N, C-alpha and C positions, 0 to 999 in steps of 0.2 A: 504494500500500500504506500503510495506516494505521501511524503510528509513535508509540511511547510511550517515556517515560523512567521508570525505576524507580530511586529512590535507596534503597540498602540491598542486602544480600546474604544475609539470613537465610532461614529456611524459608518465611516468608510471601512474601517478595520472590521467591524462586525459584519457588514454586508459581504466583504471579501471572504471572511472566514466561512460564512454560511454558504456562499457560492461554491467554494472548494469542497466543503463538507457534503453539500448536496450532490456533488459529483463523486462521492465516495473517497475523498482524500482526507488524510488526517492533518489537523491543524493544531499548533501550539500558539496560543495568544499570550504575549508578554506585556505587562504594564505594571506600573508601581502599585496599582490597586488590586491587580489580579482579576479585574472585571472582564466580562465577555458574555456572549450568548450561551444559552443552555443547548447543547447538542452532544450526542454521544461521541462524535468524532472531533470535538473541539475541547482541548485541554487548556485551562486557564492557569497562568503562573504569575505570581507577584514577584517582580524583579525590576531592578533599575537598569535601563539601557546603557548607562555609563559605567556599569560594573562589567568591564570587558571580559574578564576571565569567566564569570558566570554566564554571560551572554553567549560566549563561545561554546561552553558546554551545552547550553540549551539549544544551540543551533546545529550541533554535530549530527550528521546524517540527514539534514534537511535538503530537499531539492531546491527550495527557494526561501530567501529571507525577504519578506515584504516589510517596509517601514512606512507607517502612516503617522508616526508620533511627531510632536513638536513641543518645544519648551513654551513657557509662558510668553505671550506675544511681545512684551516689552523687554524680554531678555534674549531675544533671538541672536543679536550680534555676538553676545558672550557665550551663550549656552548651545546654540546649534552646532558650532564647530566641535565642541566637546562631545556631544551626543553622537554626531555623525562620524567622528573619528573612531569611536568605540564600535559602532555598527560596521564600519568598513573593515576594521581589524577582525571582527568576528567572521565576516564573510571571507576574508583572505585566509584565515586559519581553517575554516570549516569546508571551504570549497563550494558553498551554496551559491546559486545565482542570486542576484541582488536586484530587487524591484522597488524603486523609490516613488513615493507620492510627493510631488512637488506642486508648486503653484506658478503664477505668472509674474511674480514680483521681479524676478531676475532680469526681465527684458527692459525694465524701466518704462518711461513714457513712450507711447507709440501713437502714430497718426494714420495707421492703416491696419487691415486685419493681421493679427499676429500668427506667424507660422512657426513651427517648432524648430526650424533651423536659423531663426533670427539670432543675432548676437546677444549675449547676456550683457547688456550695456547699462544696467542700473548703477546709479552712483550712491543711492541712499543705503543706510546700514542694513535694513532688513532685506532689500533686494540683493545687496552684495553677499549677505550671509547665505541666502538661498542659492545664488549663482556659485559661490565657492564650494558648497556641499556637492553640487553636481560636477563641477570641474575637477575636484579632487577624486571623486569616485570614477569618473570617466578616464582619468589619467592613471589609475591604479593598476589596470590590467585585469581586473575582475570582470565577469560577465554581468553587466549592469545596464539597466534602462530606467528612465524616469517618465512617469505619467504626470503631466502638469494640468491641474484642474483650475477652472475659473472660480468665481465666487459660488459657493455651494448653495443649493436649495434642495428641498425635499425632507422627508421624515428623518429626524435626528440631526439635521444639518446644524452647524455652528458657524454662523456667518452674519454679515450685516443684515441681510434680508430676514433670516430666521430670528435674529435677536431683536431687531429694531423695527420690523415691519409686520412680520407674520402674525404674531400674537395680537398686536395692536389692531390689525385689520379684523381678526376674528372676534375681538372684544369691542369693536367699534370705538377705538381710542385713537387719538392723534399719533401719527408715526413721525418721528424726527429722524431724518436719514442723512448720513454724511456722504452723500453722492448726489449728482444731478438727477432729478426725478424724471425728466422726459427725454434723456439721451440714451440711445440703445446701448445695452451692456450685455455681455455674454454670461450665462449662468450654467454651471455643471450640476446635474442631478447626482445625488449620492450613489444611487444604484448604477448609473452609467459609468461613474468613475471606478467603482469596484469591478464592474465587468471588464473595463479596460485594463486594470491592473492584472486580472487573471489572464486575459487574452495575451497581454504582453509577456507574461511569465511563460507561456506555452509556445511562443513563436520565436524561433531563432532569429528571424529577421528583426525582431524588436530590440535586440541587445546592441549596445554601442551608440544609441541615439535616444532622443526624447520624443514623446508623443503627447498630443493634447487629448484630454478627456472630451467626449462629445459635449456640445453646448447648445442651448437655445438662446437666441438674442432678442431681447425686448427691453423696454425701459422699466425702471423700478415701478413707476406708476402703473404701467400696463400689467406687469406681473401681479401687483397688488390688486388691481381691478379684477383680474381673472380669478384670483383666490377668493375675493369677496363674492363674485358672481356664483362660483361653485358652492360656497358656504351659505349662500343666502344672506350675506351681510350687506350693510349699507355701502354706498360709495365711499372708498377710503379717503380719510383726511390725512394729508401728508405735507410736511414742510422740510426744506433742506437745511441742515446744520451748516453754518458758515465756518470758515477757518478760524474766525474769532471765537465762535462758539466752542470749537474743539480746544482751542488754547485755554479758555476759561475752565472747561470741564477737566482738562488735564491737571489743573491745580489740585484736584481731589483724587484723581485716578490716572496713573500713567498710561493706561490703555489708550485714552483719547488722544494724547499727544502723538502716539504712534500712527494715527490715521493720516496725518499730514503727508507722509511719504507716499502713501498708496492712492491718493486721490488722482483721478485721471485728468488729462488736459481739459480745461473748460470747453464745453461745446463739442468735444470729440467723442464719437462712439468708441467703445472698447469692444472689439469684435475678434473672436478667436476662429482660426481656420483649423478644423479637425478632419479635413478630407482624407489625409493619410490614414488616420485611425479607422475611418469607415471603409476605405478601399482595401487596406492591407490587413488590419486586425479584425475587420468585420463587426465593429461595434458602432452603432449609431445612437442618436439622441432619442430618448423616450419622449413622447408628446407631452407638452407642458401641462395640459389639464390632467393627464394621468398621474404625473408627479404630485400635483397639488391635491388631487383627490386622496392620495395616500397621506399627505400631511393632515388633511381634515379628519 
């Protein structure tokens, strides 16, 4: 029976584990809390990914090590390199293939649809941290690939939309959003991202390069309206948080200060090209309404 290790316990990790287990493959999920889904083929282990020796032992014999974990948002520049170095060492020692979940921060600001071979030109600390993680893994000689997702949406998602729009719409409350409300933006469904991770792990053509998780592109307001319509909720009330708002909020919580770096160019759509993922890996985007129905 094929055996895999997943580091992380969030929605994407859970969906990836259940996908693999549903195909009869054994999964060991590793997180500091030891959390994970209940399934006879899913083993949950409490461990710290920066404990390289223990992580190596837990990865021995695995076909693939998937990583979906991330440190606290405001600690990325300091903590991501530490965690990623430990993961890469465990892969080198164990011989497992390495499948990374990444995002789009490494590209920096763009003014046309983002393709996976774009240069990682970010200059901000979070973008550079994400770019460095991929660059070091790609240069290491291990069998590695990265699936880069856009802003998440869907059941279990942890994102601007899920935290700052979704519940507010369902509860008929004002949503305050740190992005332009009427400019098209690409979103990745949790389930589609998990399917892409699994597909990439099983296709030799996937290794040595990055892939984009499938996306649906629409404005935050349009996405909120579709959620409201499906839920039978009133027309969403939404306002954009300004950069000054974020600065003031950051006085009490460092998370808000981190949002400045990842704001898109004013007036510019943020669109992701995932055509290679669809053509080569065979994974497309789930219809938006289907994803939102699962949320509801």
